[in-house]
Structures are given as C-alpha cells and as structure tokens.
N, C-alpha and C positions, 0 to 999 in steps of 0.2 A: 268461543267457537274456534276450533282448530282449523288451520289451513289444510286444504285438500292435499293429499299426497301427490307428488309430481308424477307425471306419466312415466312408466317403466319403458326402457328401450327394448326393442324386439330382441329375441334370442339371437346370439351370434350365428352367422352362416358358417362358421368354422368351428370344429370341435377339437382340433389339435393339429398335429403335424405328421407327415410321413418323413422319416429320417432315412437317409442312405448312408449306411455305415461303411467303413473301410474293411475289406476282407481280412486284413492282417491285424485289425484292432477290435477286440471284443467290445460290444456295447455294454458297458458296466453301468449299473443303476446309479452309483454315486455321482457319475458325471452329469446326470440330467438335472439334478437339483429339485427343489420343492415345487417349481412351477410346472413340472411335467409329471404325468403319471407313468406307471410301468410300461415299458415297450412290449409290443406283441408283433409277431411277423405280419407284415402287410398282406402278403400273398399266402394265406394259410388254408385255402379251400381245397387244395390238391396236395398230394405228397410231392416232395422235391423231384422224385423220379418221373412222375407223370408230367409235371410242369416242364421239366427238361425235355421230355419227349415231344411235347407240344412246341417248344422252341425249335427243336431240330426239324420238325415238320414245317414250321413257318419259314425257316431259313432255306430249306430245300425248295420250297415253292417260290419264295421271294428272296433271292440271294442278297439283295441290297438291305434287307432287314437287319438292324443292329439292336438286338435285345438288350435290355438292362440286366444287371445282376439281380434277379428277383429275390435271391436268398439274402441279400444285404439290406433289404427294405424292412423297416420297422415303423409301426404306427404308435404314437404316444398321445394320449388325451391331455387336455389342459383347460383349466378354468381361469387362467390368467395369461391370455395370449400375448400381450405386450412383454410381460416378464419372460415368458417362454421364448419369445423371439430373441431376446437379448442373450439368453443362455445358449441357444442354438448357434447364434452368430459367433459367440466365443469358442464354442466347440469346433466349429468349422474353421475358424482362424487358427486354432491349435492343430488342426489336422485330424482331430478325433473322428469327425464325420466328414463325408464328402459333400453332402448336400441335404437340403430339407425342403419340403413342399407343404403348403397348406392342405389340411384334410377338410373337405367340404361336407356339410350335412346334406344328405339327399332329401328331396321334398317328399311329403306324404300326399300322394294324389288320390285322396278319398272323396266320395260324394257326401253331400250333406243329407240329413234325414228328409228334408223337404223334397229332394229330387226323387225319392223312391216311395213316397207315401201318397195316399189319395186315390182317386179314380177319375173317370171321365173319358179315357181314350178307348177306342175300339180297335180291333185288329186292323192293321194296315192304315190307321188314321194318320200315321207319320211314315210313309213308305220309305224304303231304303233307296233313296235317290242316288246315293253314291255308287250303286251298282249299275246305274243307267249309262247309256252311251254318252260320250263327250258331246257337248261341253258341260252337261249337267253332272255326270259322274265319270268314273274311270273305265266304263265299258265292260264290266266283269260278266254280265249276263251274255253279251254277244261273244266275249272271249271264250266262254265255255264251249263254243263250237269247235275249238281246237282241242285235239286229243291231248290229254295230260294237263290241261290248263286248270283243272279243278284241284290240282295239288297232290295227287295220290302217291307220288314218288319222292316228295320233298320233306326234309326234316325241318321242324319249326320249334322254337323255344321262346319263352317270354320271361323276362326278368323284371320283377317289381315286388310288391309286398304280399298280396294275397289274392285268392280266387275262391269262387264257390265250387268246391270239388264235387258237389252232388248235382250240379247242373246237367240235365240229361240230354241237352241239345248240343253237346260238344263231343268230339272224339275222346278216346281214352287219354287220360292225363297222368303224368308221373312227376311228383315233386322231387327233384334230384338234389336240392340244396335248400337249407333253411326251413322255416316253418311258415305255412300260409297263415296270414293274419285275418281274422274274421272281420275286423272293422274296415278292411280294404278289399273285401271280396267282390264288391259291386264294380269297382273300377277295373280290377283284374279280369273279371268275367266279361265285362263290356269290351275290353281290349281284345282278348283272345276270341270272343264271339265274332268280332269284325273280321278276323282272319279265317276262322275255321268252324263257325256254327254249322251244324248239319243240315239246316233248312227244313226241319220237321214241320209238316203241314204248310210249307212254303210261306211262313210268316217272317222269320228272321233267318237269313242265310249269310254265311261267311263268304269272303271272296274265294276261298279255297275249301269248299265243303267236303272234299274227299281226302283231306289230310289223314294219314294213317294214325297220327297221334301227336301229342304235344308234350314237351318237356318244360317244366316250370321250375324257377329258382327264385326264392325269396332272399332278400339281403338282411332279414331279421330272424332271430331265433325264437324259440317258444315263449320267451319272456319279453319279447320286443326289443332286445338288445341288438345293436348294429353288428352284423357279421362282415359287412363290406360289399358294396356293389361289384367291386373288382373280383371278389371271390365267387359271387353268384354267376357272373359272366363266364369265368373260366371253368366253373363246374359244369355248366351246360355245354360250353365249347368243347370240352373233352369228349362229349357224346355226339358231336356233330361231324358231318362230312363237308368237304369243300363245296360251296354252292348252296348249302343249307342257310336258313334265315333265323337270326336272333333279333327279337324286338326288345329293346331296353327301354321300358316304359318308366323312366326316371328322369327327373330334372333336379337341379341344385339351385342354391341361392348364393349370390355374390353381392358385394358392395359396388355400386356404380361410382362415377367420379364425384357425385355429390354426397356420398355416404349413405344413400338409400339402398335398401335391399331389393334386388330384382332377380327374377327367375332366369336361369341360364342352362346351357347344355351340360349334361353330367360329366362330360370329358374335361371340364374345367378342373376337376380333381385329377392330379397327375397320375395317381395310381390307377384310376379308372381309365385314363387315356392309354396307359401302357397295356392294360388288359385288352382294350378294344383293338389296339394296334397289333397285338399278338394274334387275335382272332382274324382280323382282316388279312394279315399277311399269311394266314393259313388258308385263305380262300373263303372264309365264312362271311356271309353278308350280315352286317350289323345295322339295324335301323334305329336312329336316335332322335328323339324330339329336340327341337331347338329351344323350347322353353316358352312359358306363357306370360311373358312381359312384352314390351314394345321397345326393344333396344336393338341396336345394330350389334350382332354377335362378333363382328370383326373388330369391335373396340374392346373386347374382353382380354386385353393384355394387362400390363401393370397399370392400375388406375392412378389418376392424379391425386395429389395430397388432399385429405379431408381433415376436418377438425371436429372435436366434440364427441367422437364416437369411441367406445371402449376399445374397439379394434382398429383405431385409426392407423396405427403403424402397420398392421397387417394389410390394410387396404392400400396403403401407400407403397409398400414393397411386397407385392404378392409373391411369396417364395415359389408358388406353383409356376411362375413365369421367370422370375429374376434369378432364382437359385437352382436352375435345372442341373441335374447331374451330368447331362450331356447336351450339347447345343442342339436346339431345334428352332425352326422358324415359327413365327406366330401362326396359330391354327388357321387363320383366315386367308393367308397368302396362297395364291393359286399354286405356286411351285413348292409350297411348304411340305415338310414331312408330317402331314396331319395324320389323324387317327385312321383314316380310311373308311369311317362309318358314313352311311347315308344320313345326312342331317335334314330333318323335315320341318318345314314351316306350316303354319295354319292359315287357311283362307276361308272367307265367307262369301256367299252369293248375294250380290246387291246390284240392282239396276241392270239385270241381265249380263253381268260380268262378275268374275271372281276377283276379290280384293284381299290383299294380305291383312291379317288380323293380329298377328303376334310378332315375335322376334323376327328379325330380317337380317340381310347381309349377304355378301357374295359367297360365304361359306355354306349357306343353305342350298342343298342340291335340288329339292323339289318341294311341293306343297300337297296338302290333302284337305278334305272338308273338315272344318273345325267348329261347326255349330249344327245343332239339330240332327245329329246322326243317330239312326235307330239301330239298336243292337241288343244283345242279350243282357240281362241283369242277373243279380244274385237273388237267392230266396226261392220262392215256389217254382216248381217246374214250369217252363214256358213263359216265365216272366221276361219282360223287356223294358228297356229305357229308351225314351224318345229324344233326349237332348244330351247325349254324350258329346263332349265338345273339347276344344282346345287342341294343343299339339298332340295330346294323347290319342284322340280319335284320328287326327291327321296321320300320325305315325303308324297306327294300327292298319289303316287303309293302305298305306304305302307298303307295309310289310306283306299284306295280302297280295298286292300287285306283284311284288318280288317273287312270292311263292308261285303264283300263276305262271310267270315268265319261265322260271326254272323248270316247272313241271312240263310245260309245252316243249321246251328244248329237250328234256329227257325223252319225251314220247317221239320226238322227231329225230332222235339219234344224233343230236347236235351237242357240242360242249356247253356246259352251263356258263353263265356270265361270271366273271371275276368281280370282286368288289368294285374295282375301278370302272369296269365296263358297266356294271349295274348303275353306278352313279351317273354316268353319261347318258345311259338309256332312260332313266327316270326323269332326267332334266328336260325332257321334251313333252309336248302335249298341249293342253289347254292353257292359254296365258293367264297369269295372275298379275293384277295391276296394283300400283301404289295409289295414294290419294291424288296424285297429279295425273294419273292415267298412263304412267309408264309401265312397261312390262318388267317385272322384277322376278319372275319365276314361272313355273308351269306345274299343272296337275297332270300326272301321267295318263296317257290314253292307251289302254291295254290293246285295243283292236289295232291301232296303228303300229304299236310296238311288235305285236305278234306277226302282223303282215310283213314287217321289215325283217324280222329275225327268222321266222319259220316259213312264211308264205301264206297264201290265202287259206282261210278256214272254211268250214261248211256254213251255209246260211243258218242264222240263229232262229229258232222257232218262237222265242219269246223276246225278240228285240223290242225295246221300249222307245216310243217316239219321244221327241223333245217335250220337256215339261216346263211350263211357265211357273217357276217357284215364286212364292212370296219372298220379299226381301228378308234376308236373315241378319238379325242384329248380332254383333259380336258378343260371344258368351265366354266368359273366363272361367277356368276350372277353379281359380281361387275365389271367385265370386259367382258361383253357378246360378243359372236361371232355374226356377222350379220346373221339375219334370215329373211325369207320372208314369208308373209302370203299367204295362199291359199284360194281363193274364190271358193267354190265348186258349181257344177251345181245344180240349185234348182229343186225341184220336178215340174212336169207338171202343177199342179194347183196353182203355185205361182203367187202372184200378183206383178206386176212390178210398181215401183214408181221411181221418180227421186229426188235425193238429190244433194246438191251442195258441192263439195269438196273444200278445200282451194285453190287449184291450177286450177282445171278444173271441168266441169260438167260431172258427170258419172252416169251411170244407176245402181241402186242398187235393187236387187231382194229381196223382203220380202215375205216369205211364210206365210201361215196362222199360228197363234199362236198354239203351240202344248202343250199338257199336257203329263205327263208320262203315258205310256200304262200300263194296268193291265197285270199281268203275265198270262200264259196259264191256261186254265180252269182246267187242270189236276193237277195244283199245289195245288188246294184246298184252295187258298187264294184269297180274293177279296180286292182290294185296291181302296178305295174311293179317289177322288181328295182332296188333302190337302187344307184345308181352311186357309187363312191367319188370320182368326179371332180366331182360336183355336189351341191349342197345342196337338199333338198326343203323348201320353205316353203309352208305351206297358205294358201289364199286365204280370209281372214276377211271379216266383214261390214263392217268399217270401213276407213278409209283408212290406218290406221297400219301395215297389213301391208306397204304399199309401202316404208316405212322399214325394216322388218325384212328385206325382200328385198334392199334396197339395202345394208344392213349385211352380209348374208350374201355378197352378190356382192363387196363390197369385201374382206371377210375371205378369200374364196376366191381373189381376185386376189393377195393378199399371200402366200398359201401356195404359189402357182404359181411354180416356179423361173423 
C-alpha cells in the first residue's frame, strides 16, 4: 500500500513581476535569465498618445499628481518566484532596472452552480431591502424624489470578468475592452444590476435605473488569458468624464504574516494602484471592494517572515511595497498618497444593528450590505438571485449611491463631487459596529446626503417603513450559501419561445428588447439613446473636460477597424 500523496500547496497569489526599466537602458531578454518569461508592456490597453493625454488631464486637474513613467513598465511572468527575485535584485543593483513589484493574481468572483439552480422562490420573496430608508437600506427609493437622482446624466463603467450581455432588464451596454467570460456572467450581471437595473415590472431595480448606458471592461481575453486589470481600468477611464463612476469588482490574494492566503484590495498590485491613481486624479470616482477575508487592510505592508512556503521570500520582502520606484506612504495612513479610490467593506444586519463581516481597517471609507442582496442574475430574461453577497454586493450598492449623488447634483446645477469629496460624503450614515459594539464605519444614507448637498426633495410616494429583518448570517463569496433564482412574470406583450435546457425542455419567455426610459419631462433633461458607436462625455465647468473628450476620441479611433 502506497502512502497518500502529500497535500499540494495552493496556487501562488503572484504570477510574476512588474519591472520598471531605465529610459536610457533597453530591456534586453538575455538580462532576465531563465527564471523570468518574456517582458510585455504593463500598460498596453491604450496607445502611448492616449495614455499621455490622460496624464496631462490628471495633472491639470490635480497639480500635485506625480505620474510614473508608464512607458518604462514591463510585466514578466515567472514559475520560479524566489529565483526570479534574485535575478531582479541583481539587475537593480547593477542599475539595469530601477525597481520591480510583485504582480498579483486577480480573484475570480464567480458563483457556484448551487446558487443559480433549483426553485422555490416567488417574486419579491426576498425584497430589495438595500433600497429602503436607513437604517435598513441606503434610502434609494426616497432619494428618487430628487431630480436627477436616478442617474440619467452620469457615466458608469464596470471592470471584472464577464456579464450576461442578453439580460433585457439593463440599459444598453458596450464592452470596450477584453472579452466577456461566460462562466462569470452571473456575478457581473448581479453587480451591474444593483447599479442600473431598469426595474421592469418593479421586481428588481437598480439604485440608478435611468442610467443612459454602461461601459464594461473585462481583464481577460477570449481565451481566458490575463490582459491586466490596470489596462481594463484605463480603457474605460479614457471614455469617462470627471465625476463619472467606475466599479472595480475585483479582489486579489496575498500572503499574510503566517503564510496563509487572504483576500485583499486589488490595489495591492502596484500597477493597478497606479492606474487607479491616474483615474482619481482625473476626477473619476473609483469604487473598490476591500476583499472577502477578515483582516485589517492597514497591515498589508511588507509581511513578516514566513517559512515553508514556495514564495516565502516574496512574502518576506514584498517588492510591491519595499522596492517602489518612487516613495509613497503605506496605503492605510490617513495622510498617505493613497490611490484615491473609495474602498468598501461589507456589513450584515444582526440583532437590529449592522456589523462588519469582512476586511476592516481605517483605510475603508464606507460599508454596504454584504448578505442576502436581491439583484439580477444571468440566464433567462427576468432571472434574479437572492443571495448576492460579500464586498461585491457592498461595493455595487455604494457605486449606485455615488451615481445617484452625482446625478442629483447635475440636475441641481451644482458641481459634482471630486473623489476626495465623495469619500468623505460616503463615510457618513448608518453606523456599522465591530464585535465589541464599537462604531467602525457607516453605510451611506442617500436621503441625508442629498438633503445636505442639494436641499429638500419632494415627498416620496413609495417610502418604505422600517422593516424588522431576520438576522443575517455572514455569507462569503468564496464559500457562498445556496441561493435560488427567481423567474419573474413577464409583461403581457412578451413573446414566447422555446429553448432547450441541459436536462429538460423548458419554456422561456423573452420580452421585447428594452432601452432605458427618458426621465420625466419636468426634469428638464432629454436623454438620447446611447449609441455604441460613440462615447458620451459630459460638459463640466472647467477646461479639463476637453482633455477627457480628446482622450475618448483618440481611444475611439483606436477601436475603429
């Protein structure tokens, strides 16, 4: 009888390195050795001209912004990280390269099959309580009394792996980068559904149901190869105006001080940090999940030494922190030169109060509902999921709140919030407690925010009274609780067709394709249907909008065959 094979270690959370070369020293392949693969430009999603135009716009809006030399960054894969680390240290000592940073593997936020199979739910059996007034929800239903708060004038984009592009209860969508992955379409559809579902038959509505359209960017290509989260972010950023909102529905994995893999914010990858920094200095709001573990994100600097792991040396000296090409303070320090993103934690409702459920720390700006969130699903028209969870649901809700705020400010003729102002604004609202009962954050209260920024709104006709929720157990995206889709009753004019399921033939109802409706006439706004052939860039109050428009035009020209 043979001994059982020893357990295999989990895949490394790092796939290689980002190298910062010297402008006067070409990066030659022989220098890298066998431990490293061929280098490719790290920031390759846009042409150098468009990227430079975005940098100029960011510096005009944020004079203190110090951009890196994006053209000198290269990414090299490695299957032998400790050996590669030795090679890069020697190259840096010789002056061949200026710096190097760990390249992190982005997480795959997909649902399991159990969450989207079976039956038993009826429409509204899991109501969208996150739309209710505080302290249960963020107050979206009441906030719609403010003109513009349904998001009709605000640009929105989502960065992750994939979406159901045939889902009829969403506004027009355009994939501007990468290829949508079918095995991730449920997660992506659930995320953007929380932000902009049209609310057909009043079953599932987004926080901003009047969004004119959505731009989507996948960080994978048609073969599932990694294109880079940084490139997906910049690709949509080139199409956005200051004050628009980008949801980065991605997390990564790092090694903690004990050598265990934990989920962490995606900006732990230095290249992604630099992309987010460029966007926020351009005035674009970036919403980022804090990750679905239970760690203090303020400790994600260089970890303490660990032993026994294949990447122990990488964990001990994390080049993403220790070998920065230019000095910057740790991301968690209040006065630090951080990325500028809105970092979101997850909270669950227990014992008539909200309690944190996932990563925590002073860097987290606000929280959102992270369990039993009802939203759209992928697959048949009008499908829904009732247990979207984790910091993915929390971040999508917060992204919807940000869209509502900017839309109401547009309608009121007031300037949009900057990324820094948005972070401060979202940090107020319903308290979130830790296990000891101390306040560690807040869930935004849209009604209170709009009253402070815009003034009183009209009385809401569908204001929801306080709801006594059952206690919500913590649900992890990595270990999801079983959920069941809901197939809603179609409108009377729906067209019935038959499709073949893997196990049986079933009747699927497909209503006519919908477009986002224009807001009421008294809003004074007319929304034309978004064309996939052109990018909509808002006219802001300062001259930097011209740079955004120019960047969008250049990016559009690149995408034209």
